[in-house]
N, C-alpha and C positions, 0 to 999 in steps of 0.2 A: 610506418603506420603505428607500431606499438607506442612510439613516443607520443603521438597525437592522442591516443587513447589515455595514456597516463596523465597527460596535461588536462584533458577534459574531466577526468575523474578528480584530479586535485582541485580544479576550478569548482566542480559541483560540491565537493566537501567544504571548501572555503566559503562558498556562497551560503550553504546551509548553516554553517556556524555563525557567520556574520549576520545573516538575516534574523536568526533566532535572537541574537543579542540586540540588533537594531529595533526589531518589533517590540521587544520587551522594554527597552530603555527609551526609545525616541518617538514611537508612534503614540500619539495622544488621543486617537479616536476611540471613544468608549465602546464602539461596536466590536472592536477587535478583542479586547480582554486578553486572557492567556491563550496563546496559540502555540502548538508544537509544529515545527517544520519537520515533516517526516522524511522527505526526500526531495532532491533537486535533480532534474535531468536536463543536461545542456546539449544542444545540437553540436554536430561535429565542427561547424565553423564558429561556434561560440556566439552566435547572434541571438539566439533565443534560449530561455530557460523556463522549464515548467517547474513550478514550486508547489509541492504537495503539502497541505497543512491539515491539521486536525485541531478543532477547538478543545482546549483542555477541560473546560466544563461544558457539559451538554445542555446548558441552559440557554445559550445564545443560538439563534437560528443560523445555520451555516450560510444561508444566502446573505445575511447581514454582514457576517465576518468576511465573506468573499467580496462583497461590495466595498467594504472598508479597506481591505488589503489591495484591491484593484485600484482604488483611488489614491492609495499611498505608494503605488509602484514607482512612480517617477521620483518621489522623495527618497525611497529606499535605494533606487538605482544610483542616484547622485552620491549617496553616502557609501554605497558599495564601491563606486569608482574611486573615491578618495582613499578608502581603506585598502583596496586590492591593488591599487596602482597599475591598473590595466588601461590600455588605450581605449578599448571598446568593451563595455560591460554589457552582457546579454539583456535583451528585453525580458521583463519578468511577466510571466503568466501564472496566476495563482489558481490552483485547482484543489477542491476538497479531496482528501485521501479516503478512498472507499475500500481500502484493504480490510479493515476490521469488519465492515458490513458484509463484504463478500465472504469472509471467513465464517461469520455467524450463519449466513445463509447456507454455505456448504456443510457446516457442521450439523445444521438442522436437517438438511437433505440426507446426510449420512445416517443420522440417528433414526430418521423415518424409514430408510431402507433396511437398516438392521432390525428395527421393530417389525416391519412387514415380513422379513425373512424368518424371524423367530415365531411370528404368529402363524405363518404358513407351515413351518416345521412342526409346530404343536398341533395343528389341525389335520395334518396329513396322516393317513393310516401307517402304522409301522411296517417296514419292509421285512419280509421273512429272512431269518438268519440263514446264511449259506456256509456254515462251518463244516458240515459233513459233505463229502463228495457224493454226487448223484450215483444211483445204482447203474445207470447205463454208461458210465464213464469208461472208456477204453484205454485210459492212460496207465493201467496196471501192468505188471510183468507177465 
């Protein structure tokens, strides 16, 4: 089993490198523009690959880039087959990478929670200091 895992990891990395180069060099669709391939996840049987991408410039709608990449999937798969010399190249499914958006949302939630805690701490009455032992304390000798 570990050998299978290593092979799928190597295939993922090779697909990621080759797709980045192929999209930059050979895809002529103007809707694609500059795209970063952030990750590739291949199924265990190497039949399907999820390709996560991020448009390099935020000017293009992600839906247009996704449509262009999806229409170029067959073309890219043929070129991957030639360069990787594999009998079966995975079917490519392109998905927008939402990692950055999730990170921004989580960061905003954390900042809101910290601000709420600070506001509650500032508005709460101060607690009495408990430095001196109480007079009814029986812990003495």
